[in-house]
C-alpha positions as CSV (number, residue, x, y, z in Angstrom):
1,M,8.2,-4.2,-22.9
2,F,10.5,-5.7,-20.3
3,K,10.4,-9.1,-18.6
4,R,11.0,-10.2,-15.1
5,L,13.2,-13.1,-14.1
6,V,11.5,-15.7,-12.0
7,V,13.1,-19.0,-10.9
8,L,10.8,-21.7,-9.6
9,I,12.2,-24.5,-7.4
10,S,10.9,-27.0,-4.9
11,M,13.0,-26.7,-1.8
12,T,12.3,-25.1,1.6
13,W,12.6,-21.3,1.6
14,A,16.1,-21.2,3.2
15,G,17.0,-23.7,0.5
16,L,15.8,-21.9,-2.5
17,Y,19.3,-22.4,-3.5
18,P,22.0,-23.9,-1.3
19,A,22.9,-22.1,1.9
20,F,26.4,-21.2,0.8
21,C,24.9,-19.6,-2.3
22,Q,22.7,-17.4,-0.2
23,D,25.8,-15.7,1.0
24,R,27.2,-15.5,-2.5
25,M,24.2,-13.7,-4.0
26,L,25.5,-10.3,-3.3
27,D,28.9,-11.3,-4.7
28,L,27.3,-12.7,-7.9
29,L,25.2,-9.5,-8.4
30,K,28.2,-7.2,-7.7
31,T,30.4,-9.2,-10.2
32,E,27.7,-9.1,-12.9
33,L,27.0,-5.4,-12.3
34,K,30.6,-4.5,-12.7
35,S,31.0,-6.6,-15.8
36,Q,27.9,-5.2,-17.5
37,M,28.7,-1.6,-16.6
38,T,32.1,-2.1,-18.2
39,E,30.7,-3.8,-21.3
40,L,27.8,-1.3,-21.8
41,G,30.3,1.6,-21.2
42,K,31.8,0.9,-24.6
43,G,28.6,1.9,-26.5
44,E,27.6,5.3,-27.8
45,Y,25.6,6.0,-24.6
46,P,27.5,4.6,-21.7
47,P,25.4,4.2,-18.5
48,Y,26.2,6.6,-15.7
49,Y,24.4,4.5,-13.2
50,M,22.9,0.9,-12.8
51,N,21.4,-1.1,-10.0
52,Y,20.2,-4.7,-9.7
53,R,17.3,-5.8,-7.5
54,V,16.7,-9.4,-6.7
55,I,13.6,-10.4,-4.7
56,D,13.6,-14.0,-3.4
57,T,9.9,-14.7,-2.4
58,Y,8.2,-17.6,-0.8
59,S,4.5,-17.6,0.0
60,R,1.8,-19.9,1.3
61,V,-1.9,-19.1,1.0
62,I,-4.7,-21.1,2.5
63,K,-8.4,-20.3,1.9
64,A,-11.6,-21.7,3.4
65,S,-15.2,-20.9,2.6
66,M,-18.2,-21.7,4.9
67,G,-16.3,-24.3,6.8
68,A,-14.3,-26.0,4.0
69,V,-10.8,-25.4,2.8
70,N,-10.8,-24.8,-1.0
71,T,-7.3,-23.5,-1.7
72,V,-3.8,-24.4,-0.5
73,E,-1.1,-22.7,-2.6
74,T,2.7,-22.5,-2.3
75,E,4.8,-20.3,-4.6
76,K,8.6,-19.8,-4.7
77,Q,10.1,-17.2,-7.0
78,I,13.3,-15.3,-7.6
79,I,12.6,-12.0,-9.4
80,F,15.3,-10.0,-11.0
81,V,14.8,-6.3,-11.8
82,P,17.7,-4.2,-13.2
83,Q,17.7,-0.4,-13.8
84,V,19.9,1.3,-16.3
85,R,20.3,5.1,-16.6
86,V,22.0,6.8,-19.5
87,G,22.6,10.5,-20.1
88,S,23.4,12.4,-16.9
89,P,21.7,12.8,-13.5
90,E,20.3,16.2,-14.7
91,F,18.7,14.7,-17.8
92,D,18.4,10.9,-18.5
93,N,16.2,8.2,-20.0
94,F,13.7,8.5,-17.2
95,H,13.1,12.2,-17.9
96,E,9.7,11.6,-19.6
97,S,8.4,8.8,-17.5
98,Q,9.8,8.9,-14.0
99,N,8.3,5.5,-13.4
100,G,10.6,3.9,-16.0
101,V,9.0,1.1,-18.0
102,V,5.4,1.9,-18.9
103,V,3.3,-1.2,-18.2
104,N,-0.2,-2.1,-17.2
105,R,0.2,-2.2,-13.4
106,F,-2.6,-4.8,-13.1
107,A,-1.1,-7.2,-15.6
108,G,2.6,-6.6,-14.9
109,P,5.5,-7.1,-17.3
110,P,5.9,-10.5,-19.1
111,T,7.5,-13.2,-17.0
112,I,10.4,-15.6,-17.6
113,L,10.3,-18.8,-15.7
114,L,13.4,-20.9,-15.3
115,P,14.0,-24.2,-13.4
116,Y,16.9,-23.9,-11.1
117,D,19.8,-26.1,-12.1
118,T,21.9,-26.9,-9.1
119,K,24.5,-28.7,-11.2
120,S,25.5,-25.8,-13.3
121,G,25.3,-23.4,-10.4
122,F,24.6,-19.8,-11.4
123,E,25.7,-20.0,-15.0
124,S,22.1,-20.0,-16.5
125,F,21.3,-17.3,-13.9
126,R,24.1,-15.1,-15.3
127,E,23.0,-15.6,-18.8
128,I,19.5,-14.4,-18.1
129,I,20.8,-11.4,-16.1
130,R,22.9,-10.3,-19.0
131,E,20.1,-10.8,-21.5
132,E,17.7,-8.8,-19.4
133,V,20.2,-6.0,-18.7
134,N,21.0,-5.7,-22.4
135,S,17.3,-5.5,-23.2
136,R,16.9,-2.8,-20.6
137,Y,19.9,-0.9,-21.9
138,K,18.4,-0.8,-25.4
139,F,15.1,0.5,-24.1
140,A,17.0,3.1,-22.0
141,V,18.8,4.4,-25.1
142,S,15.6,4.5,-27.0
143,N,13.9,6.5,-24.2
144,F,16.9,8.9,-23.9
145,E,17.0,9.6,-27.6
146,R,13.2,10.2,-27.7
147,A,13.4,12.6,-24.6
148,K,16.3,14.6,-26.3
149,A,14.3,14.9,-29.6
150,K,11.3,16.3,-27.7
151,R,13.3,18.6,-25.6
152,G,13.3,21.5,-28.1
153,V,9.7,21.0,-29.5
154,K,7.7,20.1,-26.5
155,V,6.7,22.4,-23.6
156,E,9.0,21.3,-20.7
157,N,7.9,20.8,-17.2
158,V,8.1,23.9,-15.0
159,D,10.2,21.9,-12.4
160,K,13.8,21.8,-13.7
161,S,15.2,19.7,-10.8
162,A,17.5,16.7,-11.6
163,D,16.2,13.4,-12.8
164,F,18.4,11.5,-10.4
165,T,19.8,13.0,-7.2
166,K,22.7,11.9,-5.0
167,A,22.3,9.4,-2.1
168,K,24.5,7.7,0.4
169,A,25.6,4.2,-0.8
170,E,25.2,1.9,2.3
171,K,26.2,-1.7,3.0
172,Y,23.7,-3.7,5.0
173,F,23.4,-7.5,5.4
174,E,20.9,-9.6,7.3
175,P,21.4,-13.4,7.7
176,V,19.0,-15.7,5.9
177,L,16.0,-16.6,8.1
178,K,16.3,-20.0,9.9
179,D,13.9,-22.8,9.0
180,D,12.0,-22.5,12.3
181,K,11.0,-19.0,11.3
182,T,9.7,-20.0,7.8
183,Q,7.5,-23.0,8.6
184,L,3.7,-23.0,8.6
185,D,1.6,-25.8,10.0
186,I,-0.7,-26.3,7.1
187,K,-3.0,-28.9,8.7
188,A,-3.4,-26.8,11.9
189,W,-4.3,-23.7,9.9
190,E,-6.7,-25.6,7.7
191,K,-8.6,-26.6,10.8
192,K,-8.6,-23.0,12.1
193,L,-9.8,-21.5,8.8
194,N,-12.6,-24.1,8.6
195,K,-13.7,-23.1,12.1
196,Y,-13.5,-19.4,11.4
197,S,-15.4,-19.5,8.1
198,G,-17.8,-22.2,9.3
199,F,-18.8,-20.2,12.3
200,F,-21.1,-18.1,10.1
201,A,-23.0,-21.1,8.7
202,D,-25.5,-21.0,11.6
203,N,-26.5,-17.4,10.7
204,K,-29.1,-17.7,7.9
205,D,-28.7,-14.0,7.1
206,I,-25.2,-14.6,5.9
207,I,-24.8,-15.7,2.3
208,S,-21.0,-16.2,2.2
209,A,-18.0,-16.3,4.5
210,N,-14.3,-16.7,3.7
211,A,-11.2,-17.0,5.8
212,T,-7.7,-16.6,4.2
213,M,-4.3,-17.1,5.7
214,S,-1.3,-15.6,3.8
215,F,2.3,-16.1,4.9
216,K,4.9,-14.5,2.8
217,I,8.7,-14.2,3.1
218,W,10.8,-11.9,1.0
219,R,14.6,-11.6,0.9
220,K,15.6,-8.5,-1.0
221,Y,19.0,-7.9,-2.5
222,F,20.1,-4.5,-3.9
223,V,23.4,-3.5,-5.5
224,S,24.4,-0.4,-7.4
225,T,27.3,1.0,-9.3
226,E,27.6,3.6,-6.5
227,G,28.6,0.8,-4.1
228,A,25.3,0.1,-2.3
229,E,24.9,-3.5,-1.1
230,V,21.8,-4.5,0.8
231,A,20.3,-7.9,1.8
232,E,17.2,-7.5,3.9
233,N,14.5,-9.9,5.0
234,R,10.8,-9.2,5.3
235,T,8.0,-11.4,6.6
236,Y,4.3,-10.9,6.3
237,V,1.3,-12.7,7.9
238,L,-2.2,-11.7,7.2
239,L,-5.3,-13.5,8.5
240,S,-8.4,-12.1,6.8
241,I,-12.0,-13.1,7.5
242,R,-14.8,-11.7,5.4
243,A,-18.6,-12.4,5.5
244,M,-21.5,-11.0,3.6
245,T,-25.2,-10.6,3.8
246,M,-27.7,-9.3,1.2
247,A,-30.5,-6.8,1.7
248,E,-33.9,-7.5,0.2
249,D,-33.2,-5.1,-2.6
250,G,-30.2,-7.2,-3.7
251,M,-27.4,-5.0,-2.2
252,E,-24.5,-7.0,-1.1
253,L,-23.2,-6.0,2.4
254,P,-19.8,-7.3,3.5
255,L,-17.9,-6.9,6.7
256,H,-14.4,-8.1,7.3
257,K,-11.7,-8.4,10.0
258,S,-8.0,-8.7,9.4
259,Y,-5.0,-9.5,11.6
260,F,-1.5,-8.6,10.7
261,A,1.8,-10.0,12.2
262,F,5.4,-10.7,11.2
263,F,5.1,-14.3,12.2
264,P,2.1,-16.7,12.7
265,E,2.7,-17.1,16.4
266,E,2.2,-13.3,16.9
267,L,-1.4,-13.4,15.7
268,P,-4.2,-13.0,18.3
269,S,-5.5,-16.1,20.2
270,E,-8.3,-18.2,18.8
271,A,-10.6,-17.0,21.6
272,E,-10.0,-13.3,20.7
273,I,-10.7,-14.0,17.0
274,M,-13.9,-16.0,17.7
275,N,-15.2,-13.1,19.9
276,D,-14.6,-10.7,17.0
277,L,-16.5,-13.0,14.7
278,K,-19.5,-13.2,17.0
279,Q,-19.7,-9.4,16.9
280,M,-19.3,-9.4,13.1
281,S,-22.2,-12.0,12.7
282,A,-24.5,-9.9,14.8
283,K,-23.7,-6.7,12.9
284,L,-24.4,-8.5,9.5
285,S,-27.9,-9.4,10.7
286,K,-28.5,-5.8,11.6
287,L,-27.0,-4.6,8.3
288,K,-29.3,-6.8,6.3
289,V,-32.4,-4.8,7.5
290,A,-30.7,-1.4,7.9
291,P,-32.2,1.6,6.1
292,L,-30.8,2.8,2.9
293,V,-29.0,6.2,3.1
294,Q,-30.0,9.1,1.0
295,P,-27.5,11.7,-0.4
296,Y,-26.3,13.9,2.4
297,T,-24.0,16.8,3.3
298,G,-23.3,17.5,6.9
299,P,-21.1,16.8,9.9
300,A,-19.5,13.4,10.6
301,L,-17.1,11.5,12.8
302,L,-14.5,9.2,11.3
303,S,-13.1,6.4,13.6
304,G,-9.4,6.0,13.8
305,S,-9.3,3.2,11.1
306,A,-11.7,5.1,8.9
307,S,-9.8,8.4,9.1
308,G,-6.5,6.4,8.5
309,V,-7.9,5.3,5.1
310,F,-9.3,8.8,4.6
311,F,-5.8,10.4,5.1
312,H,-4.0,7.7,3.1
313,E,-6.3,8.2,0.0
314,I,-7.0,11.9,0.2
315,F,-3.8,13.3,1.7
316,G,-1.1,10.6,1.4
317,H,-1.2,10.3,-2.4
318,R,-0.8,14.1,-2.7
319,I,2.4,14.2,-0.8
320,E,4.2,11.6,-2.9
321,G,6.9,13.9,-4.3
322,Q,7.9,12.1,-7.5
323,K,4.5,12.4,-9.2
324,M,4.7,16.2,-8.7
325,K,7.7,16.3,-11.0
326,S,5.1,16.0,-13.9
327,D,2.9,18.9,-14.8
328,S,0.2,16.4,-15.6
329,D,-0.2,15.8,-11.9
330,G,-2.7,18.0,-10.0
331,Q,0.2,19.1,-7.7
332,T,-2.3,19.9,-4.9
333,F,0.3,20.8,-2.3
334,K,3.5,21.5,-4.4
335,N,3.4,25.3,-3.9
336,M,1.9,25.2,-0.3
337,V,5.1,24.4,1.6
338,N,5.2,26.3,4.9
339,E,1.5,27.1,4.6
340,Y,-1.4,25.7,6.7
341,V,-3.0,22.7,5.0
342,L,-4.6,21.2,8.1
343,P,-5.8,22.5,11.5
344,K,-3.0,23.8,13.8
345,A,-3.5,20.8,16.2
346,I,-2.8,18.2,13.6
347,S,0.5,16.8,12.4
348,V,1.2,14.0,9.8
349,L,4.3,12.0,9.4
350,C,5.5,8.9,7.5
351,D,7.9,6.6,9.2
352,P,9.0,3.3,7.7
353,T,11.4,2.8,10.6
354,M,8.5,2.2,13.0
355,K,8.2,-1.6,13.3
356,K,5.4,-1.5,16.0
357,F,2.9,0.9,17.4
358,K,1.9,0.3,21.0
359,G,2.9,-3.4,20.5
360,S,1.1,-3.9,17.2
361,P,3.2,-4.7,14.1
362,L,3.1,-2.3,11.2
363,N,2.9,-3.4,7.6
364,G,4.6,-0.3,6.2
365,Y,7.9,-1.1,8.0
366,Y,11.2,-1.5,6.1
367,I,14.8,-0.6,6.5
368,F,15.8,0.2,2.9
369,D,13.6,1.3,0.1
370,D,13.8,-0.1,-3.4
371,Q,16.5,2.4,-4.5
372,G,18.8,1.2,-1.7
373,V,18.2,4.3,0.4
374,R,17.6,4.0,4.1
375,G,14.0,4.8,5.0
376,K,13.6,7.9,7.1
377,R,11.0,9.4,9.4
378,V,9.4,12.3,7.5
379,E,7.5,15.1,9.2
380,V,5.2,16.0,6.4
381,V,2.9,18.3,8.3
382,K,3.9,19.9,11.6
383,D,1.1,21.7,13.6
384,G,-1.0,22.1,10.5
385,I,1.9,23.5,8.3
386,L,3.2,21.5,5.3
387,K,6.9,20.9,5.7
388,N,8.0,18.0,3.4
389,F,7.1,15.4,0.8
390,L,7.8,11.7,0.4
391,M,10.9,11.7,-1.8
392,T,12.7,9.2,-4.1
393,R,15.9,10.0,-6.0
394,T,13.9,11.9,-8.5
395,G,14.4,15.6,-7.6
396,L,11.8,18.1,-6.9
397,E,12.4,21.9,-6.6
398,G,13.3,22.6,-3.0
399,F,13.6,18.9,-2.1
400,P,16.9,17.6,-3.7
401,E,17.3,14.4,-1.6
402,S,15.6,11.1,-1.2
403,N,14.1,10.3,2.3
404,G,13.8,6.6,1.5
405,H,10.2,6.4,0.1
406,A,10.9,4.8,-3.3
407,R,8.9,1.7,-3.3
408,A,7.6,-0.9,-5.8
409,E,6.0,-4.2,-6.2
410,F,8.6,-6.8,-7.2
411,E,8.9,-6.3,-10.9
412,Y,8.2,-2.5,-11.2
413,D,10.5,0.5,-11.1
414,P,10.0,2.3,-7.8
415,T,8.2,5.6,-7.4
416,S,7.2,7.7,-4.3
417,R,4.9,5.7,-2.1
418,Q,3.6,5.9,1.5
419,S,4.9,3.7,4.3
420,N,3.5,4.0,7.8
421,L,1.3,7.1,7.7
422,I,0.6,8.5,11.2
423,V,-1.8,11.3,12.1
424,E,-1.2,13.0,15.4
425,T,-2.9,15.8,17.4
426,N,-1.6,18.0,20.2
427,N,-5.0,19.0,21.4
428,Y,-7.3,16.0,21.5
429,K,-10.9,15.7,22.4
430,T,-12.5,12.8,24.3
431,D,-15.0,10.5,22.6
432,A,-17.8,12.2,24.6
433,E,-16.6,15.6,23.5
434,L,-16.4,14.6,19.9
435,R,-20.0,13.2,20.0
436,T,-21.2,16.5,21.6
437,L,-19.4,18.4,18.8
438,L,-21.1,16.3,16.2
439,I,-24.6,16.8,17.6
440,S,-24.0,20.5,18.1
441,E,-22.8,21.0,14.5
442,A,-25.7,18.9,13.1
443,K,-28.2,21.2,15.0
444,K,-26.4,24.3,13.8
445,Q,-26.7,23.1,10.2
446,G,-30.4,22.1,10.7
447,K,-29.8,18.4,10.4
448,E,-31.8,15.7,12.1
449,Y,-28.6,13.6,12.5
450,G,-24.9,13.4,11.8
451,Y,-22.9,10.3,10.8
452,F,-20.3,8.1,12.5
453,F,-18.1,6.1,10.1
454,K,-16.9,3.1,12.1
455,A,-15.2,1.0,9.4
456,V,-14.2,1.4,5.8
457,T,-12.7,-1.0,3.3
458,G,-10.6,1.4,1.2
459,G,-11.0,3.9,-1.5
460,F,-9.5,5.6,-4.5
461,T,-8.4,9.0,-5.6
462,Q,-7.7,10.9,-8.7
463,T,-4.6,13.2,-8.6
464,G,-4.1,14.1,-12.2
465,R,-5.3,17.2,-14.1
466,S,-7.1,15.4,-16.9
467,G,-10.1,14.6,-14.7
468,A,-11.7,15.8,-11.5
469,N,-9.2,15.9,-8.6
470,S,-11.5,13.9,-6.3
471,F,-11.7,10.9,-4.0
472,N,-14.1,8.1,-3.1
473,V,-14.0,6.2,0.2
474,T,-16.0,3.0,0.7
475,P,-17.6,2.7,4.2
476,L,-18.7,-0.7,5.5
477,E,-20.1,0.2,8.9
478,V,-21.9,3.6,9.3
479,Y,-24.2,4.9,12.0
480,R,-26.6,7.8,12.2
481,V,-26.2,9.9,15.4
482,Y,-29.5,11.7,16.1
483,V,-29.5,15.1,17.6
484,D,-32.6,14.4,19.8
485,G,-30.8,11.7,21.8
486,R,-32.3,8.7,20.1
487,E,-30.1,5.6,19.9
488,G,-27.7,5.5,17.0
489,E,-28.9,3.6,13.9
490,L,-26.8,1.4,11.6
491,V,-27.4,2.3,7.9
492,R,-26.2,1.1,4.5
493,G,-25.6,2.0,0.9
494,V,-23.3,5.0,1.1
495,D,-20.0,6.3,-0.4
496,M,-18.1,9.3,0.9
497,I,-17.0,11.6,-2.0
498,G,-15.5,15.0,-2.4
499,T,-12.5,17.1,-3.4
500,P,-9.3,17.2,-1.3
501,L,-8.8,20.8,-0.5
502,S,-12.4,21.3,0.4
503,M,-12.4,18.3,2.6
504,F,-9.2,19.3,4.5
505,S,-10.7,22.7,5.3
506,N,-13.6,20.9,7.0
507,I,-11.5,19.0,9.5
508,E,-11.8,20.6,12.9
509,H,-10.8,18.2,15.8
510,A,-9.2,14.9,16.5
511,G,-9.5,12.4,19.4
512,G,-6.9,10.9,21.6
513,E,-7.3,7.1,20.9
514,Y,-5.5,5.7,17.9
515,E,-6.5,2.9,15.6
516,I,-4.4,1.0,12.9
517,F,-5.5,0.2,9.4
518,T,-3.4,-2.4,7.6
519,G,-3.6,-2.7,3.9
520,T,-2.0,-2.9,0.5
521,C,-1.9,0.2,-1.7
522,G,-2.1,-0.1,-5.5
523,A,-0.6,2.7,-7.6
524,S,1.8,3.3,-10.5
525,S,4.5,1.0,-9.1
526,G,2.2,-1.9,-8.2
527,N,0.9,-3.1,-4.8
528,V,3.0,-2.2,-1.7
529,P,2.2,-2.9,1.9
530,V,1.2,0.2,4.0
531,T,-0.2,1.1,7.4
532,A,-2.3,4.1,8.5
533,I,-2.5,5.2,12.1
534,S,-5.0,7.8,13.1
535,P,-7.3,9.0,15.9
536,T,-11.0,9.7,15.4
537,I,-11.6,13.0,13.5
538,F,-14.5,15.4,13.4
539,V,-15.4,16.9,10.1
540,N,-18.0,19.7,9.9
541,K,-19.1,18.6,6.4
542,V,-18.8,15.5,4.3
543,E,-20.7,14.5,1.2
544,L,-22.3,11.2,0.8
545,Q,-23.8,9.6,-2.3
546,K,-25.7,6.4,-2.9
547,K,-23.9,3.3,-3.9
548,P,-24.7,1.9,-7.4
549,K,-28.0,0.2,-7.7
550,P,-27.7,-3.6,-7.1
551,S,-27.8,-5.8,-10.2
552,V,-28.2,-9.1,-8.3
553,T,-31.6,-10.6,-7.6
554,P,-31.9,-12.0,-4.0
555,A,-32.3,-15.7,-3.7
556,L,-35.9,-16.9,-3.4
557,L,-35.1,-19.6,-0.9
558,P,-32.9,-19.3,2.2
559,R,-29.4,-20.7,2.2
560,P,-29.4,-24.4,3.2
């Protein structure tokens, strides 16, 4: 089991270490990398490649509940993650586990915390780097020997592509962010969060309401023995407001609204946010008395945000190329390149270089991935035909190069992950046309109504072969659309389930208005920021199941 290096200090972010040292960080890493490469090269298994990642993080989180701030947290960390490869690019220590160190992704590797000693400079830093690299090297050798031993007695994967492919080594440097870009007015935000969360107190149908402000700054360094040198900044602001009601049967019914920006001043105005909260409060009162949905198969419309999550979970995780290197993966699309996988009118791309969409900032934006490869726009599906996968430096037959989609939470080894997933159509339908299609299809199937999924909170999917290759998407706001013209009805207690290929074959049309879903995706290499952009889509058949039976007994008395 490997450790991560974390240095805790009590300065402003730009002063996590003195300003002159910020400019020296790449030099320090390059010097240590060269030294360790030379030293480890004297062993029986000399490394053929090494890289060092350093992530300098600073975060502030403020939380309020029902009008009162209950949490104000500040965290400063410097995390060091080396990667050591022994053997050859064709066959190395990552051969068995392309994710590298096998860890519990929810717990993470053990952590080393060190106070920063400004008097001794980087000497203690160097010592820990060397200790950690030596530990990684020993583990790399052990993995390599085990992989070689199994090579002749274990059934090998069908895919014989290289374990590590070539990539251009680039040099890129961004200056350290200035102090005025890293400050957050704590007192002002405490007042705002008190107002936002306290707004729901007057609605007796609501049992809880929380508002959270997260402001995070990352400075990422990357150096490799191939000559790559990268220093890149990333900022992240997320204002999240969540409120919940409870039905008489004990079912908890939440709604939430989130706002993403790169800096606090880019968030919507207070007036806009309060207007959204008024609508949320009214919907929660309706949701409390909404009828419970019964199991259903039939036509449905998915709003842009709902279909964005749908494509991320059901499609996006099945185009992540590195996982398809393993025969234990379901490999849903591996052998479907240049075949139709979606309707002819629909295209799908992933583009980490897109910083904004129609003026809205995108959470999946970055310049370089976590293997030091420049992120690239990838046309995954063009006019319904599968063309490409999201690639790291792990080879896949027919796809020998990375397109900059190796990503990881700070302490993990990177794997193929999504960035900004965008669903497009070249033959859109208006909202009125989509509603007409929904009603027409419901009549055709003998249904009294179809469904419109307005908002979802996320979902999960299984892509391996050991279990059912399925998905589950969790809706928050769902409406029945009656075929006889009655007013739409808000309902509750439903999950959308199914299998991917069946679901894809049921997609027929898409709208022309796009919505953005901002989130964090958790998978084999930890939690990474992502965005999904999609229009409304019409599906001729979805399957819905009841949510688990509530285990909470409703309160006998109303909330004070």
